[in-house]
C-alpha angles and dihedrals in degrees: 000000000000119000110286099186089097088065091072092051092047093051090048090052092048092050090052091052097046099045128198132319132213108248137052119308122233136213126211120226123189117244098213115213135175112300093031129101138181117237131170129229113189089334094310116124114237123192104214132197121186125190134168098277104022148014131217130196123192127194118198124215108276093213132057115276116233115233115269092012118121120256123236119207126183114222131188119193121195124196113216093167126102091237130059123248135195122245132185141141087285088069090065119083122184131190136181108195105311093336124098116229114221117245114208125228110234091247091055090054092053093046090054092048092049090052092048094052100037118112104232131190088260089064089056096049112134095023122117123230088255091053091051091048091052090050093050095099092051092046090051091050090048091053092047092049093048091047090053092049092046091050090051092047091048091057089061097051115106105251130181110289139167105230113212122214113288091011134109139214127198144172147125121306117195124206131178122258111280117259096211130062114236121030142025121200122200126195113192117190110208111175109293094353134075116206118201126202131181126202129188118224113222125184111230 
């Protein structure tokens, strides 16, 4: 598996951008079933599913998820088949009870992050034109720093990819906060296989 230590840094960055919500946070805990195993990569727990033609590893957020915030999962998909297959966010289906959980397109994730970090006119309310002019260098540095961080984060999002035989593809998948209170089910279509995962939702 590719190095997953970056996942921790990426989730920390995302949490800083998103901020805090009002109600109780939750944690996700894997409901391990037959065909699944727990492995560790640099101390990070990976829930792994292996089938005849493919394998999938899922890493849960290591910190509590604030209510109504999106959830970022790291996924690694391995192709054991002799033919390539395509994989993207559209290959991931999530449900909470009878409700479908929305899976974000990578571009949507970046658009939301840009909005959350952008310095708008509201942030400058009460400042004079002279104040704004004096702050211009700091604002420019802020924008450069945020652009650099966003570019780095973008490189770790799971984008559409054709996975060749005996190769893998991984990245962050973002889904909206679940609308029910106890269990999330993921179906991940990897070539000829469908991998299913269940996670319990626990209020912290």
